[in-house]
N, C-alpha and C positions, 0 to 999 in steps of 0.2 A: 327100166333103169331108175334107181332111186334118186331123190332130189339132191343128195350129197355126193353122188358119184360123178367123177369127171367124165365128160363125153369125148375125151381126147382119143379114145380107142376107135372112134368112127372116122378119124382123119388119117389120111395116109401120106404124110409128107416124107416118110423115110425113103421111098423110092425117088422122090424129087431131090432130096438131100444127096443121095448117092449119085444120081444122074448129074447133079450140079458139080460134084467132085470128080466127074468123069468116069465113073464105073457103075454102069447100069446093072443092077442085080435084082433078083426077085425080092420082094419085100414081104415080111410077115406082119407088118403094121406096127404102129406105135405101142400097142398092147404088149408086144414082145420085145420092145426096145430095151436094151440094157440100161440100167440107171445112169451110167456114165455117158450114155449117148442121148439121153432125154433132153438135155439142154440144147444140144445141136439141133435136134428135131424140132424142139419148141422155137428155136430161133428162126427156122424156116417157116413155121406156122405163123409166127408173129410177123415176119417179113411179108407174107401173103396178105395178112389182114391189114398191115400198115399200107401196103401198096394199094389195096382197095380204097382205104380211107383217103390216101393222098392222090389217087387217080393216076397211078404210075404202074410200071411193071415191077414185079417182085424181084426179078434178077438185077435190077438197077440199084437196089437198096444195099448199102454197105452196113453189115451187121454190127460194126464197131463204132459207127458214127452216132453221136448223140442225136436223139430223135428231134429235139427242137432245131438242130442244124439241118435236118432233112425237110423241115417245113411243118413239123407238128406243133400246132398251137394248142391252147387249153381246150377249145371247143372240139377240135379233132381228137385230142387225147381222150375226151369223154366218149366220143363215138368209138374210138379204138378199144377203150376199156370195156364198153358194152359188148362189142363184137367178140372180144377175147373171152370175156366172162361167159357169154352165151356158148361159145365153142367149147370151153373147158368145163363148163357146168359149175362155176363157182364165182366168187367175188374177186374182181381185180380192180384196184383203185386207179383212177385216171392220173393220180399223182405219181404212180409208178412209172408212167410213160413221160412225165414232165420233168423228171429230176435231172435230166442232162446226161443220162447213160444210154448206151447203145443196146441193141437187141440181144447181144450175147450176154451182157450182165443181167438184163431183165429175164432172159430165158433161164439162166442159172438159178436166179432167185425163185422163179416159178417152179422149176424142176425140183428144187429142194422141198417145196411144199406140196408136190403132187405125188400121189400114189396111183399109178396107172395099172389097172387090172387087165 
């Protein structure tokens, strides 16, 4: 895998996203996720990473609530940004998580900048 290629294809949140919506289906993985579904898949990936940073369960995180309202401060935002950047294989600014938006908005922004192979 090259340095500039996203590593998202190694994560399989599609099955978890489908299970969360109540319809367990076989997953082909994020590499085969349609572009219009990438933001939803990324929101679940972000929720899992945020849950780890906050020390809570991913299914308790509201994807539309502003991250600072969920308890994310500037130090935790740096940790979250590092985890997400490592997972996606690129740069993600801690400011992205501190702007007072929820995971859905951040996931849309990230999905627009990602090309998943």
